[in-house]
Backbone bond lengths (Angstrom), bond angles and torsions (degrees), N, CA, C in turn:
res aa  C-N    CA-C-N  psi(-1)  N-CA   C-N-CA  omega(-1)  CA-C   N-CA-C  phi
1 X - - - 1.446 - - 1.524 108.41 -
2 X 1.298 118.66 128.59 1.462 123.34 178.30 1.533 108.58 -85.15
3 X 1.298 116.35 139.52 1.461 120.78 176.60 1.511 109.62 -113.12
4 X 1.310 117.74 167.92 1.458 122.58 -173.59 1.523 113.28 -58.45
5 X 1.315 118.93 -24.24 1.465 121.17 -178.15 1.507 111.93 -75.40
6 X 1.319 118.18 -10.24 1.466 121.46 -177.62 1.512 112.55 95.35
7 X 1.344 117.28 -5.80 1.455 120.54 178.28 1.508 109.26 -79.82
8 X 1.306 116.48 141.90 1.457 121.26 178.10 1.518 107.37 -109.87
9 X 1.315 115.92 130.41 1.453 120.88 -179.15 1.513 109.40 -132.62
10 X 1.309 116.35 158.88 1.443 120.79 174.09 1.520 114.16 84.02
11 X 1.330 118.19 12.26 1.456 122.08 177.84 1.533 108.93 -120.07
12 X 1.307 115.42 152.21 1.442 121.29 177.80 1.519 108.21 -131.70
13 X 1.350 116.94 131.62 1.461 119.61 178.61 1.533 107.22 -77.42
14 X 1.313 115.37 119.71 1.460 121.14 -179.30 1.528 110.08 -97.77
15 X 1.319 117.03 -47.44 1.447 121.11 179.89 1.519 110.25 -139.16
16 X 1.314 115.41 166.13 1.454 122.89 174.42 1.511 107.39 -130.34
17 X 1.319 116.80 128.92 1.453 120.95 178.44 1.522 109.65 -100.18
18 X 1.309 116.23 138.20 1.456 121.62 175.81 1.520 106.68 -116.27
19 X 1.317 115.29 121.41 1.460 121.00 -178.41 1.518 109.70 -129.66
20 X 1.335 116.15 156.16 1.462 121.09 178.64 1.534 110.46 -74.00
21 X 1.315 116.73 -38.17 1.460 122.10 -178.72 1.527 109.04 -131.53
22 X 1.336 118.98 123.09 1.458 119.66 177.32 1.531 110.56 -66.33
23 X 1.321 116.71 154.37 1.456 120.87 -178.03 1.517 113.26 -75.56
24 X 1.323 118.47 -18.04 1.449 121.94 179.36 1.524 109.77 -114.19
25 X 1.328 118.93 140.65 1.461 121.10 179.46 1.529 111.31 -59.56
26 X 1.320 116.51 131.20 1.453 121.75 177.08 1.513 114.81 74.10
27 X 1.339 118.18 13.98 1.470 121.61 -177.08 1.511 111.10 -87.90
28 X 1.312 116.56 50.08 1.462 121.09 178.17 1.535 108.31 -96.48
29 X 1.333 117.82 138.77 1.456 120.03 -179.93 1.536 111.27 -72.96
30 X 1.307 115.57 151.07 1.457 120.72 174.29 1.520 107.88 -95.81
31 X 1.319 118.40 121.10 1.465 120.81 178.98 1.533 110.21 -74.27
32 X 1.313 117.45 89.01 1.460 122.90 -172.34 1.521 112.55 -61.02
33 X 1.330 117.40 -48.21 1.480 120.25 -177.63 1.526 110.00 -59.95
34 X 1.319 117.84 -49.26 1.454 121.53 -177.99 1.528 110.49 -64.05
35 X 1.319 115.55 -40.36 1.461 119.55 -180.00 1.529 110.30 -65.45
36 X 1.330 116.80 -41.20 1.460 120.97 178.90 1.531 110.12 -61.84
37 X 1.330 116.86 -45.00 1.462 120.46 -178.54 1.521 112.06 -65.36
38 X 1.326 117.78 -26.12 1.464 120.70 179.80 1.517 112.56 -94.23
39 X 1.333 117.56 -2.44 1.455 121.93 177.84 1.517 109.17 -86.44
40 X 1.311 117.11 144.85 1.456 120.25 176.91 1.518 109.75 -54.23
41 X 1.305 117.13 123.42 1.461 121.73 -179.98 1.513 114.36 83.51
42 X 1.325 117.84 -0.78 1.465 120.69 -177.17 1.528 112.84 -64.31
43 X 1.330 116.88 -44.61 1.458 119.44 179.65 1.528 110.20 -66.71
44 X 1.322 116.41 -36.68 1.474 120.44 178.28 1.528 109.72 -62.60
45 X 1.341 117.34 -41.85 1.466 121.37 178.32 1.532 110.21 -62.52
46 X 1.330 116.34 -41.66 1.453 121.05 179.02 1.529 110.36 -61.84
47 X 1.317 116.55 -44.68 1.466 122.05 179.32 1.518 111.08 -63.72
48 X 1.353 116.02 -42.33 1.474 119.98 179.79 1.528 110.64 -63.62
49 X 1.327 117.72 -35.62 1.454 120.83 179.24 1.523 110.30 -61.38
50 X 1.298 117.85 -37.80 1.474 121.20 176.82 1.523 110.73 -67.93
51 X 1.327 116.37 -37.90 1.472 120.55 -175.19 1.523 113.78 -72.81
52 X 1.321 119.12 -23.76 1.469 120.94 -175.70 1.540 112.54 -99.44
53 X 1.300 117.63 15.45 1.458 120.20 -176.48 1.508 114.62 -55.85
54 X 1.325 118.51 -30.02 1.460 120.25 -177.63 1.525 114.56 -97.14
55 X 1.323 118.48 7.28 1.455 121.56 -174.88 1.541 110.28 -125.07
56 X 1.340 117.95 98.40 1.466 120.83 -176.22 1.528 114.53 -57.07
57 X 1.339 118.14 -37.86 1.467 119.88 179.72 1.533 110.72 -66.91
58 X 1.325 116.59 -41.93 1.460 120.42 178.42 1.517 110.45 -67.33
59 X 1.340 117.28 -36.35 1.464 120.65 177.25 1.518 111.19 -62.33
60 X 1.319 116.29 -43.85 1.475 120.81 179.63 1.524 110.12 -62.52
61 X 1.314 117.22 -46.78 1.469 121.56 179.45 1.516 110.72 -59.77
62 X 1.333 116.47 -47.40 1.455 121.04 -178.85 1.530 111.21 -64.18
63 X 1.333 116.42 -42.79 1.471 120.47 179.58 1.519 111.06 -60.44
64 X 1.316 117.25 -44.82 1.470 120.64 179.73 1.516 111.17 -60.60
65 X 1.325 116.73 -41.11 1.455 119.87 -177.96 1.528 112.04 -76.95
66 X 1.315 118.12 -30.96 1.463 120.24 175.00 1.535 110.52 -66.80
67 X 1.307 116.66 -36.33 1.468 119.66 176.72 1.524 109.31 -61.52
68 X 1.309 117.25 -40.60 1.473 120.30 177.82 1.519 111.25 -62.54
69 X 1.352 116.52 -41.11 1.462 120.10 178.57 1.521 110.15 -64.94
70 X 1.308 117.30 -45.84 1.466 121.04 -177.88 1.513 110.99 -64.16
71 X 1.325 117.81 -40.24 1.459 120.28 177.97 1.535 111.69 -63.70
72 X 1.311 116.51 -27.14 1.455 120.14 179.11 1.516 114.56 -82.26
73 X 1.344 117.49 -7.31 1.466 120.35 179.38 1.519 109.67 -73.19
74 X 1.258 117.21 135.92 1.469 121.77 177.27 1.497 108.99 -138.05
């Protein structure tokens, strides 16, 4: 079930299909990890995520800002 925040809950990935051509026009996935690593500051953000594992406040701050970066990817 999707909620207003954009988070999806209550689903479990059972399988993944790999096809040469998607059935819907433009239904190609965006490789988020690769795109993040190729974005200016992407590797730094990844490294910072590892460094703040023990600090809930820093994790929250980093998560909020990573969401902003990801939303800006096109």
